[in-house]
C-alpha positions in Angstrom: 9.4 37.7 -5.1 8.1 34.3 -4.6 4.8 33.6 -3.4 4.2 29.8 -4.0 5.5 26.9 -5.0 5.3 23.1 -5.8 7.3 20.7 -6.6 5.9 17.2 -8.3 7.4 14.3 -10.2 7.7 14.0 -14.0 9.6 11.1 -14.7 11.2 10.1 -18.1 12.3 6.4 -19.0 15.9 8.5 -19.4 15.6 10.3 -16.1 13.3 8.9 -13.6 14.2 11.1 -11.2 12.9 14.4 -13.0 10.8 16.7 -10.9 9.1 20.0 -11.6 9.2 22.9 -9.9 6.2 25.3 -10.0 6.9 28.6 -8.5 4.6 32.0 -8.6 7.2 34.5 -8.7 8.8 37.0 -10.5 11.7 36.8 -12.8 14.5 37.7 -9.6 13.3 35.5 -7.6 13.3 32.8 -9.8 16.8 33.6 -11.0 18.1 33.6 -7.5 16.3 29.9 -7.4 18.4 28.9 -10.5 21.2 30.3 -8.7 20.7 28.5 -5.4 20.3 24.9 -7.0 22.7 25.3 -9.8 23.2 22.5 -12.8 19.8 20.1 -11.6 17.6 23.6 -13.0 16.3 23.7 -16.6 15.2 26.4 -18.5 12.3 28.3 -16.7 9.4 28.5 -18.9 5.7 29.9 -18.9 3.4 27.8 -16.9 0.2 27.0 -18.7 -1.3 23.7 -17.1 -1.3 24.4 -13.3 -3.4 27.4 -12.4 -1.5 29.5 -9.7 2.0 29.3 -11.2 3.5 31.3 -13.5 6.5 29.6 -14.0 8.0 26.3 -14.4 11.7 24.7 -14.4 12.4 21.0 -14.7 14.8 19.3 -12.0 16.7 16.9 -14.0 18.8 13.8 -11.8 17.9 15.3 -8.5 18.4 12.4 -5.4 16.1 12.4 -2.6 18.5 14.1 -0.4 18.4 17.2 -2.7 14.8 17.5 -2.8 14.3 17.6 0.9 17.0 20.3 0.6 15.3 22.1 -1.8 11.9 22.0 0.2 13.6 23.1 3.3 15.0 26.3 1.1 11.6 26.9 -0.9 9.5 26.7 2.6 11.4 29.3 4.2 10.7 31.9 1.2 7.1 30.8 0.8 4.5 28.4 1.6 4.3 25.0 -0.3 0.9 25.4 -2.6 -1.9 23.4 -1.5 -1.8 19.6 -3.4 -3.4 19.2 -6.5 -6.0 17.0 -7.3 -4.3 13.4 -7.8 -4.3 11.7 -11.3 -6.5 8.6 -12.8 -3.4 6.3 -11.9 -1.0 7.2 -9.3 2.3 5.6 -8.9 2.9 4.0 -5.4 4.2 5.5 -2.5 8.1 6.4 -2.1 9.8 3.0 -1.5 12.0 2.6 2.0 15.4 1.3 0.9 17.1 -0.5 4.2 20.2 0.4 4.5 22.8 -1.8 6.9 24.4 0.1 9.6 27.7 -0.6 9.6 29.8 -2.6 12.4 31.5 0.3 13.6 27.9 1.8 14.8 25.5 0.3 17.0 23.4 -2.7 16.3 20.7 -1.1 18.1 20.1 1.1 15.6 18.6 0.4 12.1 17.8 3.2 9.2 16.2 3.3 6.3 17.2 5.1 3.0 14.6 6.3 0.5 15.7 6.5 -3.0 14.7 9.5 -5.5 11.5 10.4 -4.8 8.6 8.9 -6.6 5.5 10.2 -8.3 2.4 10.9 -6.5 1.2 8.0 -4.3 -2.2 6.3 -4.6 -4.5 8.6 -4.5 -6.4 9.6 -1.2 -9.6 10.9 -0.4 -9.2 14.3 -0.5 -12.9 15.7 -0.7 -13.9 17.6 2.0 -15.8 15.7 7.1 -19.3 15.4 8.0 -21.0 17.5 10.7 -20.5 16.3 14.2 -23.4 14.0 13.5 -23.0 10.3 14.0 -26.1 9.6 12.0 -25.2 8.0 8.0 -25.5 11.0 5.5 -29.6 11.1 4.2 -30.4 10.0 1.2 -27.7 6.6 1.2 -29.5 3.6 3.3 -26.1 2.3 5.0 -26.4 -1.6 5.9 -28.6 -1.7 9.5 -30.1 -5.0 10.2 -34.0 -3.4 10.4 -33.4 -1.9 7.0 -35.8 -3.3 4.6 -34.4 -1.7 1.4 -31.2 -0.9 -0.2 22.5 -8.9 -18.3 20.0 -9.5 -19.5 18.6 -11.8 -22.2 17.0 -10.7 -24.9 13.0 -10.3 -24.1 11.4 -13.5 -25.0 8.7 -13.4 -27.3 5.3 -13.0 -26.2 3.1 -15.6 -25.5 -0.3 -15.6 -26.3 -2.7 -16.1 -23.3 -6.7 -17.1 -23.0 -6.6 -14.2 -20.6 -4.6 -7.9 -15.8 -5.2 -9.1 -12.9 -9.0 -9.8 -11.1 -8.1 -9.9 -7.2 -9.6 -12.1 -5.5 -12.4 -10.8 -3.2 -12.2 -13.3 -0.8 -10.7 -12.9 2.8 -7.5 -12.6 3.9 -5.6 -15.1 5.3 -5.2 -15.1 8.8 -1.9 -14.0 10.7 0.5 -16.4 11.6 2.1 -15.7 14.8 5.8 -15.7 15.3 7.2 -18.8 16.2 4.5 -21.1 14.6 5.1 -23.5 12.0 4.4 -20.9 9.1 8.3 -19.3 9.6 7.6 -16.9 11.9 4.7 -15.1 9.5 7.1 -15.5 6.6 5.3 -17.6 4.3 2.3 -16.1 2.2 -0.3 -19.0 1.4 -0.7 -19.2 -2.4 -4.1 -17.4 -3.6 -6.0 -20.0 -6.2 -7.4 -17.1 -7.9 -4.1 -15.9 -8.7 -3.2 -17.4 -11.6 -2.3 -17.6 -15.6 -5.6 -18.6 -16.3 -7.5 -15.5 -15.0 -4.2 -12.6 -16.1 -5.7 -10.6 -18.5 -2.8 -9.9 -20.9 -2.3 -6.6 -23.2 0.1 -4.4 -24.1 0.5 -3.3 -20.0 2.0 -6.7 -19.2 2.7 -8.7 -22.0 6.3 -8.8 -21.8 6.4 -9.5 -18.4 4.0 -12.8 -19.0 6.2 -14.1 -21.4 9.1 -13.5 -19.7 7.1 -15.3 -16.3 6.3 -18.2 -18.7 9.6 -18.6 -19.3 10.5 -19.1 -15.7 7.6 -21.1 -14.9 9.1 -23.9 -17.9 13.3 -22.9 -16.8 13.2 -22.1 -13.3 16.5 -21.1 -11.6 18.0 -21.2 -15.3 16.4 -18.3 -17.4 15.7 -14.5 -16.0 17.0 -15.7 -12.5 16.5 -13.1 -11.0 13.0 -11.9 -12.4 12.3 -8.5 -11.3 8.8 -7.3 -11.7 8.2 -3.6 -11.0 5.3 -1.3 -11.8 2.7 1.2 -9.8 0.0 -0.7 -7.5 -2.7 -2.5 -9.5 -0.5 -2.8 -12.7 -0.6 -7.1 -11.5 2.7 -8.0 -9.8 1.2 -9.7 -7.1 -0.7 -11.5 -9.5 1.6 -12.8 -11.5 4.6 -13.6 -9.0 1.3 -15.9 -7.7 1.0 -17.1 -11.1 4.5 -18.1 -11.4 4.5 -19.8 -8.2 1.6 -22.0 -8.3 2.9 -22.7 -11.6 5.8 -23.8 -10.4 4.4 -25.7 -7.3 2.2 -27.6 -9.8 5.0 -29.1 -11.9 7.3 -30.0 -9.2 4.7 -31.2 -6.4 7.3 -33.1 -4.1 8.9 -29.6 -3.4 7.7 -26.0 -2.4 7.7 -22.5 -3.5 8.6 -20.1 -0.8 6.3 -17.0 -1.1 6.9 -14.1 1.5 7.1 -10.4 1.1 10.1 -7.9 2.0 8.5 -6.9 5.2 7.4 -10.4 5.8 10.7 -11.9 5.6 12.9 -9.2 7.3 10.8 -9.6 10.3 10.8 -13.3 10.0 14.8 -13.1 10.1 14.8 -10.6 12.9 12.9 -13.2 14.9 14.4 -16.0 14.2 17.7 -14.6 15.0 16.2 -13.4 18.5 15.2 -17.0 19.1 18.3 -18.4 18.2 16.7 -20.8 15.4 17.5 -19.2 11.7 19.1 -22.6 10.8 15.5 -23.3 10.8 14.4 -20.5 8.4 17.3 -21.5 6.2 16.7 -25.5 6.0 13.3 -24.4 4.7 14.7 -22.3 2.0 17.5 -24.8 1.1 14.2 -27.1 0.8 12.4 -24.7 -2.0 11.9 -24.8 -5.3 12.2 -20.9 -5.5 11.9 -17.8 -3.5 9.2 -15.7 -4.6 9.2 -11.5 -2.8 6.5 -9.2 -3.3 7.3 -6.1 -2.3 11.1 -6.1 -1.9 11.3 -2.7 -2.0 9.7 -2.4 1.6 12.1 -5.0 3.1 13.9 -3.4 6.3 17.6 -4.8 7.1 20.0 -4.2 10.0 23.4 -5.3 10.9 21.6 -8.6 12.6 19.5 -9.6 10.0 21.8 -8.5 6.8 24.2 -11.2 7.2 21.2 -13.5 7.2 19.7 -12.2 4.5 22.6 -12.6 2.4 23.0 -16.0 3.0 19.7 -16.6 1.9 19.8 -15.2 -1.5 23.6 -16.5 -2.1 22.2 -19.9 -1.0 19.2 -19.4 -3.8 22.0 -18.2 -6.7 24.1 -20.6 -6.3 21.9 -23.6 -6.3 20.1 -22.5 -9.3 16.9 -22.0 -7.1 14.9 -19.6 -8.9 14.2 -16.0 -7.3 11.2 -13.7 -8.1 10.7 -10.0 -6.8 8.1 -7.3 -7.1 8.9 -3.6 -6.6 7.0 -0.6 -6.4 10.2 1.1 -8.4 12.8 -0.1 -11.0 15.7 -1.7 -9.8 17.3 1.7 -10.4 16.0 2.8 -7.7 17.0 0.6 -5.5 20.6 0.6 -5.1 20.9 0.7 -1.6 19.1 -2.4 -1.1 21.2 -4.4 -4.1 24.2 -3.4 -1.9 22.4 -4.7 1.4 22.0 -7.8 -0.3 25.2 -8.2 -2.3 23.8 -9.1 -5.4 22.8 -7.0 -8.7 19.0 -7.1 -9.4 19.9 -6.4 -13.1 22.0 -9.4 -13.5 18.6 -11.3 -14.5 16.0 -9.7 -15.9 13.6 -6.5 -15.3 10.4 -6.0 -16.7 7.7 -2.9 -16.2 3.9 -3.7 -15.9 1.9 -0.9 -17.0 -1.9 0.0 -15.9 -4.3 -1.6 -18.2 -6.2 0.2 -20.7 -9.9 1.4 -20.0 -11.4 -1.3 -21.9 -9.0 -4.0 -20.2 -9.8 -2.3 -16.8 -14.1 -2.8 -17.2 -12.9 -6.6 -18.6 -11.6 -7.0 -15.5 -13.9 -5.4 -13.3 -16.7 -7.5 -14.7 -14.8 -10.6 -13.8 -14.3 -9.3 -10.4 -17.6 -8.6 -10.1 -19.1 -11.7 -11.0 -16.5 -13.7 -8.5 -17.8 -11.6 -5.8 -21.1 -13.3 -6.6 -22.6 -9.6 -7.9 -23.2 -10.5 -11.4 -23.4 -7.0 -13.0 -26.4 -5.5 -15.6 -24.8 -4.1 -18.4 -23.2 -0.8 -17.4 -22.8 -1.7 -13.8 -18.9 -2.3 -14.0 -18.7 1.4 -15.3 -20.5 2.6 -12.4 -18.4 0.5 -10.4 -15.1 1.3 -12.2 -16.1 5.3 -12.2 -17.0 5.3 -8.5 -13.7 3.5 -7.5 -11.6 6.8 -5.9 -7.6 6.8 -6.4 -7.5 5.3 -9.8 -7.0 1.7 -10.5 -5.1 1.6 -8.2 -7.2 1.4 -6.0 -9.6 -1.4 -7.7 -8.8 -4.7 -5.2 -9.4 -2.6 -2.1 -12.9 -1.5 -3.6 -13.5 -5.0 -5.3 -12.9 -6.2 -1.1 -15.2 -3.4 0.0 -18.1 -5.0 -2.2 -17.6 -8.5 -1.3 -17.7 -7.0 2.6 -21.2 -4.8 1.5 -22.5 -8.4 0.2 -21.6 -10.1 2.9 -23.1 -8.1 5.7 -26.6 -7.8 3.3 -26.4 -11.2 3.3 -26.4 -11.5 6.7 -28.7 -8.9 7.7 -31.5 -10.3 5.1 -31.2 -7.5 2.8 -31.4 -7.4 -1.3 -27.8 -7.6 -3.2 -28.6 -6.8 -6.5 -25.4 -4.3 -7.3 -28.5 -1.8 -7.8 -28.9 -1.0 -4.5 -25.5 -2.2 -3.1 -23.3 0.3 -5.1 -25.1 3.5 -3.7 -24.4 2.1 -0.3 -20.6 1.2 -1.3 -19.8 4.4 -3.0 -21.8 6.6 -0.7 -20.5 10.0 -0.7 -18.2 11.8 1.4 -19.3 14.6 3.6 -17.5 18.0 3.4 -14.3 18.7 4.6 -12.6 20.0 7.9 -9.9 20.5 9.9 -10.7 17.6 11.9 -11.2 18.1 16.0 -9.5 20.1 18.4 -8.8 17.7 21.6 -11.3 19.5 23.8 -14.0 18.8 21.4 -13.4 15.7 21.0 -13.1 14.9 24.8 -16.8 17.0 25.0 -18.1 14.3 21.9 -16.6 11.6 23.6 -18.0 12.1 27.4 -21.6 12.9 26.0 -21.6 9.1 24.3 -20.3 7.6 27.4 -17.6 4.8 27.2 -17.7 2.1 24.4 -18.2 -1.1 25.3 -15.6 -3.6 25.1 -15.9 -7.2 23.0 -15.2 -9.5 25.8 -12.5 -12.0 26.1 -13.9 -14.0 23.1 -12.7 -10.8 20.5 -10.5 -10.1 18.4 -7.5 -8.0 19.2 -7.5 -4.0 18.1 -4.3 -2.1 17.4 -5.2 1.8 17.7 -2.2 4.3 16.5 -2.9 8.3 16.6 -0.7 11.0 16.0 1.5 12.1 19.1 -0.9 14.8 20.8 -4.1 13.3 19.3 -4.8 11.1 22.2 -8.4 12.4 22.8 -9.5 12.9 18.9 -8.2 8.8 19.3 -10.6 7.6 21.9 -13.3 10.0 19.8 -12.2 7.7 16.7 -12.6 4.8 18.6 -15.9 5.4 20.0 -17.4 6.2 16.5 -16.1 3.5 15.2 -17.7 1.0 17.2 -20.8 2.4 17.5 -21.5 3.4 13.6 -20.2 -0.7 13.0 -22.8 -2.2 15.5 -25.4 0.1 14.5 -24.9 -0.6 11.0 -24.7 -4.2 11.6 -21.0 -5.2 11.5 -20.2 -8.5 13.3 -17.1 -6.8 14.8 -16.1 -7.8 18.4 -13.1 -5.9 19.0 -10.9 -5.7 22.5 -8.7 -2.7 22.0 -5.2 -4.3 23.6 -3.1 -1.7 22.4 -3.0 2.3 21.8 0.0 4.0 20.6 1.0 7.5 19.6 3.3 7.5 15.8 5.5 10.8 15.0 3.8 12.4 11.9 6.9 14.2 11.0 9.1 10.8 11.0 8.8 10.2 7.1 10.3 6.9 6.9 10.5 4.7 10.2 6.2 4.9 11.4 5.4 2.1 8.9 8.1 -0.7 10.3 7.3 1.0 13.9 3.8 0.5 13.5 4.1 -3.5 12.6 6.4 -4.2 15.3 4.4 -2.7 17.8 1.5 -4.8 16.4 3.2 -7.7 16.4 4.3 -7.6 19.8 0.7 -6.6 21.1 -0.6 -10.0 19.5 -2.8 -7.8 17.1 -5.6 -9.3 15.0 -6.5 -5.9 13.3 -5.5 -2.3 13.2 -7.3 1.2 13.8 -5.0 4.1 12.5 -6.2 7.5 12.7 -4.0 9.4 10.0 -1.6 12.4 10.0 -3.0 16.0 10.3 -2.5 18.5 7.8 0.5 20.1 7.8 2.6 17.5 9.2 5.2 15.5 7.4 3.1 12.2 6.8 -0.2 14.2 6.5 1.1 16.6 3.5 2.0 12.7 1.9 -0.7 10.7 3.3 -1.0 8.3 0.2 2.3 7.3 0.3 2.5 6.9 3.8 -1.0 4.7 3.8 0.4 2.8 0.9 3.6 1.9 3.1 1.6 1.3 6.1 -0.6 -1.1 4.7 1.9 -2.9 2.5 4.5 -3.4 6.0 1.5 -4.0 8.3 0.4 -7.1 5.6 -0.5 -9.5 8.0 -3.0 -7.4 9.8 -6.4 -5.7 8.1 -5.7 -2.1 8.5 -8.6 0.5 8.7 -7.9 4.0 8.2 -9.7 7.3 9.2 -8.2 10.4 7.4 -7.6 13.1 10.5 -10.1 15.7 8.4 -12.9 13.2 8.6 -12.9 12.3 12.0 -16.6 13.2 11.7 -17.5 11.4 8.5 -19.4 8.6 9.2 -18.7 7.2 5.8 -15.0 7.1 6.3 -16.1 4.8 9.4 -18.3 3.0 7.6 -15.3 2.3 4.7 -13.2 1.6 7.4 -15.1 -1.4 9.0 -15.8 -2.5 5.4 -12.1 -2.7 5.3 -11.7 -5.4 8.3 -13.9 -7.7 7.0 -11.2 -10.2 7.2 -11.4 -10.2 11.2 -15.3 -10.8 11.1 -14.8 -13.8 8.7 -12.1 -15.3 10.2 -12.8 -18.5 12.6 -11.6 -18.3 15.9 
């Protein structure tokens, strides 16, 4: 009899699709599973690491579709075990790889196919939400205005460098509206902080750094295309930006087109709809190089495939350098290669790893100093220890630190790290199951109608799981209340209020971006998927994909189980700092 089960990613260099099936079952049940799933199953062995399971077996070369079928069958026999605590260093969300729709199918349909399932996504706070009180937890002083206290060619030889990435704490650039001079939002401005001089180099990225320097020396000839892949926080974006700036500086009369997979596909779609795709092509032709971050999140359909193929074809034929980053290795992006009609492996692919702990501390020290907070001895470790989700989440927490410092400066409060870090890392409350619709409505009625930010306020798009409209209304009221009470200069005007399907695994992030774009949103407030739903069980992957596909819009996210947790709202308001620092 099968009592419980779980499937976790366990890739190896030789088998990127390997997973581990953990079960609590007797031997007849295990033999039945082996007979059902056949050759992908390895030999059952005693499980001595994960509590609650007595056997495990490896699944070799299993496809994404095979995993989904396996999960469906196992779910019909027994419940899946609750997720285990996330590892300190987590891999990115499962990439959404586009597949073009054959001409015989409806042109209005866009399908996206996911490659083999990946390791767990960046960790999401799983600690148990606070009581239905809207006050800040006792013992921690959250900022308030009245407060007074606290094929590849042979790999290049490694190149020595004076100095993994130090993300810039500065506010993000404002979103670019469709049809404006920035090519329908395709262009990503170069970040002056992401240069080779600020990049830490070590065994975790030495070959990627060497290949990048070779590209700078001979753009368009050596390692074209250059494909950088690795987990979030490994420095892919920093390196891509550094390459772009170096090529730009060496050729001041030419431009480097820097974009992302979601931005480029969205721009092509809008340019096609406007009948101005030639303007986009003309910009590509004038560029020295094309650099695409997060290409694994590019969406392609029958309307955009041909223009995208033409862009890449022109770049390669004209010896323009193409650089790409991805959360996944090229072998996982077969659908993307097929759609774009070129092989990533025709250039040079190199993996970046997370930096060592020692290197992480050095990166944190630099990042804190650049945020305007020179750490006292040991405070960089305090910061790193407080980062939930491992080093993959370091950049997010650095931005939040910058927001807290900005907020305390505005409210004339102490800005020493000894006082700021307890505020930044205020503990979450105990977990819960969220709110019922009746509870949410009663609390919303008690609080009254939230004040609108007025005509000069920023446009806010609100998204929530289908069937949770009352919870979403409560979330909006709570967010406004806590942001106002803590002195956040956030004037928001809700212009979009849309549900999403929490059981649709791959289309939701793209749909949210489309709705936000059409609504002219300047920020997004998202209520996470409820536990037990398809997206709720893969929360980390969902948020990672949403954040990267939204791109232009700052994202404030409230986990469903933390809808009553005041600290969750405080952190969400910090994540909207680009909104309150942006000039009208």
